C-alpha positions as CSV (number, residue, x, y, z in Angstrom):
1,X,0.0,0.0,0.0
2,X,1.1,3.6,-0.6
3,X,1.7,6.0,2.2
4,X,-1.5,7.9,3.0
5,X,-0.2,9.7,6.1
6,X,-0.2,13.4,6.2
7,X,1.1,15.9,8.7
8,X,-0.9,19.1,9.5
9,X,0.8,21.5,11.9
10,X,2.7,18.7,13.6
11,X,-0.3,16.4,14.0
12,X,0.0,13.1,12.1
13,X,-3.1,11.8,10.3
14,X,-3.2,8.2,9.2
15,X,-4.8,9.4,5.9
16,X,-5.9,12.8,4.6
17,X,-9.7,12.2,4.9
18,X,-11.4,14.1,7.7
19,X,-15.2,14.3,8.2
20,X,-16.4,17.9,8.1
21,X,-17.9,19.7,11.1
22,X,-21.7,19.6,11.4
23,X,-22.0,16.4,9.2
24,X,-20.7,13.8,11.6
25,X,-22.0,14.8,15.0
26,X,-19.5,13.6,17.7
27,X,-18.8,10.4,15.9
28,X,-21.2,8.0,17.7
29,X,-23.8,8.4,14.9
30,X,-21.6,6.7,12.3
31,X,-19.7,4.0,14.2
32,X,-22.4,1.5,13.4
33,X,-21.4,2.0,9.7
34,X,-17.6,1.7,10.1
35,X,-14.9,2.0,12.8
36,X,-13.9,5.6,13.4
37,X,-10.3,4.5,13.4
38,X,-10.5,4.2,9.6
39,X,-10.7,8.0,9.3
40,X,-7.8,10.3,9.3
41,X,-9.7,12.7,11.5
42,X,-13.0,14.0,12.7
43,X,-13.9,17.7,12.8
44,X,-16.6,17.6,15.5
45,X,-19.9,19.4,15.5
46,X,-19.5,23.1,15.8
47,X,-19.4,23.9,19.5
48,X,-20.3,27.1,21.5
49,X,-19.5,27.7,25.1
50,X,-23.1,27.2,26.3
51,X,-25.8,25.0,24.9
52,X,-27.4,26.4,21.7
53,X,-30.8,25.2,20.3
54,X,-30.1,26.6,16.8
55,X,-32.6,28.2,14.4
56,X,-36.3,27.3,14.2
57,X,-37.4,24.9,11.4
58,X,-37.6,24.5,8.5
59,X,-33.8,24.8,8.4
60,X,-32.8,22.3,5.7
61,X,-33.7,22.5,2.0
62,X,-32.6,20.4,-0.9
63,X,-31.2,22.2,-4.0
64,X,-29.9,20.9,-7.3
65,X,-26.7,19.0,-6.5
66,X,-26.6,20.3,-3.0
67,X,-28.4,21.5,0.1
68,X,-29.1,24.6,2.1
69,X,-28.9,24.6,5.8
70,X,-29.5,27.1,8.6
71,X,-29.3,24.8,11.5
72,X,-27.7,27.5,13.5
73,X,-25.0,25.6,15.4
74,X,-27.3,23.6,17.6
75,X,-25.0,21.9,20.1
76,X,-25.0,20.9,23.8
77,X,-22.2,23.2,24.9
78,X,-18.6,22.6,26.0
79,X,-19.3,21.2,29.5
80,X,-21.8,18.6,28.2
81,X,-19.3,17.7,25.5
82,X,-16.5,17.2,28.0
83,X,-18.7,15.1,30.3
84,X,-20.6,12.9,27.8
85,X,-18.7,12.9,24.5
86,X,-15.0,13.4,25.1
87,X,-14.6,10.2,27.1
88,X,-16.0,8.2,24.2
89,X,-13.9,10.0,21.6
90,X,-10.7,9.6,23.7
91,X,-10.8,5.8,23.1
92,X,-10.8,6.3,19.3
93,X,-7.6,6.2,17.4
94,X,-8.2,9.1,15.0
95,X,-7.4,12.8,15.2
96,X,-10.1,14.8,17.1
97,X,-10.7,18.4,15.9
98,X,-12.9,20.7,18.0
99,X,-14.8,23.1,15.8
100,X,-15.4,26.2,17.9
101,X,-17.8,29.1,17.3
102,X,-19.0,32.1,19.1
103,X,-20.8,35.4,18.9
104,X,-17.9,37.4,20.3
105,X,-14.2,36.9,20.6
106,X,-14.5,36.2,24.3
107,X,-16.6,33.1,23.5
108,X,-13.9,31.7,21.2
109,X,-11.2,32.3,23.8
110,X,-13.2,30.7,26.6
111,X,-13.8,27.5,24.6
112,X,-10.2,27.3,23.5
113,X,-9.0,27.7,27.1
114,X,-11.5,25.1,28.4
115,X,-10.7,22.5,25.7
116,X,-6.9,23.0,25.8
117,X,-6.6,20.7,28.8
118,X,-8.7,18.0,27.1
119,X,-7.7,15.2,24.8
120,X,-8.8,17.2,21.7
121,X,-5.9,17.2,19.2
122,X,-6.6,20.4,17.3
123,X,-9.0,23.4,17.1
124,X,-10.8,24.6,14.0
125,X,-12.1,28.1,14.3
126,X,-15.4,28.8,12.6
127,X,-15.0,32.5,11.7
128,X,-18.1,32.5,9.6
129,X,-20.1,33.4,12.8
130,X,-21.6,36.8,13.1
131,X,-19.8,39.1,15.6
132,X,-22.7,40.6,17.7
133,X,-20.4,43.3,19.0
134,X,-19.6,44.5,15.5
135,X,-23.2,44.7,14.2
136,X,-23.5,41.1,13.2
137,X,-20.8,41.1,10.5
138,X,-19.1,37.7,10.2
139,X,-15.6,37.5,11.7
140,X,-14.2,36.0,8.6
141,X,-15.4,38.6,6.0
142,X,-12.5,41.0,6.5
143,X,-8.8,40.6,7.0
144,X,-8.8,42.9,10.1
145,X,-11.6,41.0,11.9
146,X,-10.3,37.6,11.0
147,X,-6.8,38.4,12.1
148,X,-8.0,39.9,15.4
149,X,-10.0,36.9,16.4
150,X,-7.1,34.5,15.6
151,X,-4.6,36.7,17.5
152,X,-6.8,36.7,20.6
153,X,-7.6,33.0,20.5
154,X,-4.0,32.1,20.0
155,X,-3.3,33.4,23.5
156,X,-5.5,30.6,24.9
157,X,-5.2,27.8,22.5
158,X,-2.6,25.3,23.5
159,X,-3.3,23.0,20.6
160,X,-2.7,23.5,16.9
161,X,-5.2,25.9,15.4
162,X,-6.9,25.5,12.0
163,X,-8.9,28.5,10.8
164,X,-12.0,27.7,8.7
165,X,-12.4,30.4,6.0
166,X,-15.7,31.8,4.6
167,X,-16.1,31.9,0.8
168,X,-18.5,34.8,1.1
169,X,-15.7,37.3,0.5
170,X,-14.0,39.0,-2.5
171,X,-10.4,37.9,-1.8
172,X,-10.2,34.7,0.3
173,X,-6.4,34.4,-0.2
174,X,-5.8,37.8,1.6
175,X,-7.8,36.6,4.5
176,X,-5.8,33.4,4.7
177,X,-2.6,35.5,4.7
178,X,-4.0,37.7,7.5
179,X,-4.8,34.7,9.8
180,X,-1.5,33.1,9.0
181,X,0.3,36.2,10.1
182,X,-1.5,36.1,13.5
183,X,-0.7,32.5,14.3
184,X,-3.0,30.2,12.4
185,X,-1.3,26.8,12.1
186,X,-3.4,25.8,9.1
187,X,-6.5,26.9,7.2
188,X,-9.5,24.9,6.0
189,X,-11.9,26.0,3.2
190,X,-14.4,26.5,2.0
191,X,-17.3,26.9,4.5
192,X,-20.7,27.1,2.9
193,X,-21.8,29.7,0.3
194,X,-24.7,31.9,1.3
195,X,-27.8,30.9,-0.7
196,X,-31.6,31.1,-0.7
197,X,-34.7,29.3,-2.1
198,X,-38.3,30.5,-2.4
199,X,-41.5,28.5,-2.3
200,X,-43.4,30.0,-5.3
201,X,-46.8,28.9,-3.8
202,X,-46.4,30.7,-0.5
203,X,-43.9,33.3,-1.8
204,X,-41.9,32.8,1.3
205,X,-38.3,31.6,1.7
206,X,-38.1,27.8,2.2
207,X,-35.9,28.3,5.2
208,X,-37.3,30.0,8.3
209,X,-34.0,31.9,8.5
210,X,-34.6,33.1,4.9
211,X,-31.0,32.3,3.9
212,X,-28.7,29.4,4.5
213,X,-25.4,27.8,3.7
214,X,-25.1,26.0,0.4
215,X,-23.0,22.8,0.4
216,X,-22.7,19.7,-1.8
217,X,-21.3,18.9,-5.2
218,X,-22.7,22.1,-6.7
219,X,-20.0,24.1,-4.8
220,X,-17.0,21.9,-5.7
221,X,-15.6,24.0,-8.6
222,X,-15.7,27.1,-6.4
223,X,-13.9,25.2,-3.6
224,X,-11.2,23.9,-5.9
225,X,-10.5,27.4,-7.2
226,X,-10.3,29.0,-3.7
227,X,-8.1,26.2,-2.4
228,X,-5.7,26.7,-5.3
229,X,-5.6,30.5,-4.7
230,X,-5.0,30.1,-1.0
231,X,-2.4,27.4,-1.4
232,X,-0.4,29.7,-3.6
233,X,-0.4,32.5,-1.1
234,X,0.3,30.9,2.3
235,X,3.0,28.6,3.7
236,X,0.8,26.8,6.3
237,X,-1.1,23.6,5.4
238,X,-4.4,23.9,3.6
239,X,-7.4,21.5,4.2
240,X,-9.7,21.5,1.3
241,X,-13.5,20.9,1.4
242,X,-16.7,21.8,-0.4
243,X,-18.6,19.3,-2.5
244,X,-16.1,16.4,-2.3
245,X,-18.1,13.2,-2.7
246,X,-15.8,10.7,-4.4
247,X,-12.1,9.8,-4.4
248,X,-11.5,11.6,-7.8
249,X,-12.7,14.8,-6.1
250,X,-10.2,14.3,-3.2
251,X,-7.3,13.7,-5.6
252,X,-8.3,16.9,-7.6
253,X,-8.5,18.9,-4.4
254,X,-5.1,17.8,-3.3
255,X,-3.6,18.6,-6.7
256,X,-5.0,22.1,-6.3
257,X,-2.9,22.4,-3.1
258,X,-4.8,20.8,-0.2
259,X,-2.7,18.8,2.2
260,X,-5.8,17.0,3.5
261,X,-9.5,17.1,2.7
262,X,-12.9,17.1,4.5
263,X,-16.1,15.4,3.4
264,X,-19.4,16.8,4.6
265,X,-22.7,16.8,2.7
266,X,-21.9,13.6,0.7
267,X,-22.3,11.6,4.0
268,X,-26.0,12.5,4.2
269,X,-26.7,10.4,1.1
270,X,-23.7,8.0,1.3
271,X,-22.6,7.5,4.9
272,X,-19.6,5.4,3.6
273,X,-18.3,8.2,1.4
274,X,-15.1,8.8,3.5
275,X,-14.2,5.1,3.5
276,X,-14.8,4.8,-0.3
277,X,-12.6,7.9,-0.8
278,X,-9.8,6.5,1.3
279,X,-9.9,3.2,-0.5
280,X,-10.2,4.8,-3.9
281,X,-7.3,7.2,-3.3
282,X,-5.1,4.3,-2.2
283,X,-5.9,2.3,-5.3
284,X,-5.3,5.3,-7.6
285,X,-1.8,5.8,-6.0
286,X,-1.0,2.2,-6.6
287,X,-2.2,2.2,-10.1
288,X,-0.1,5.3,-10.9
289,X,3.0,4.0,-9.0
290,X,3.0,6.8,-6.5
291,X,4.3,5.7,-3.2
292,X,3.3,8.8,-1.1
293,X,0.0,10.8,-1.2
294,X,2.0,14.0,-0.3
295,X,3.7,13.8,-3.7
296,X,0.5,15.0,-5.5
297,X,-0.1,18.0,-3.3
298,X,-0.1,21.2,-5.4
299,X,0.9,19.5,-8.6
300,X,-1.6,21.1,-10.8
301,X,0.1,22.8,-13.8
302,X,-1.9,25.9,-14.9
303,X,-1.8,26.9,-18.5
């Protein structure tokens, strides 16, 4: 077998396939399908400091080749996670990534400080959250705001820190550079694209929140383009995501510059997608006489 191990900010993954936050819960939900140890890593459900009920339904809508969601970060909060979920996850031989979110910088800092003493391996900062102290503008939509939240959380985070970038910006590469300058150990992208659907009979948006995040195969070309742009502007590792559903997509994303990949929406209609991707990537490497997955990273040759 070819080597599938990758290293992200000093953390070794047995393979480059990570399940995306919000699509895999805290892992229990999928273990009846396959052992969690098969995965390179798990980006856990987005976590806030206190319990959050999320947005009112309807909050999921199907779209052509994708889905819209406005779940609103429903989660049980940090203390519940540490008491009920972390002991279970600690027994699993896979990289555990805590995806953390908040409505102000203090929230992010408090979560990072609390989880730094746990058996979590890495943090993933969701900076697509609205900053209530700045009028509801998302942290990740400007270089200044993104850099500031990373700089402050860096003071409390004792584990490697991935910053998850929003695609709802004009220049995602500049934002990647801004968070790199303030201590991000890696970046992951893309988060969901903002979208909307309307019920033509009621003339109301299908989602109660009016708008939601678009994910699934429909966003894949956008994700590949943004990963390629970011990988050519930063020196830290890049984790690519957005519409990956099969091993060919994963190979393409890594050729664009991703050091590892995340799979999200595909698992809703194919729970075994991550395992199929791992097996398919390995077979492709063997068929092409490539001994190490890292050899293909960033090998795209633009015209």
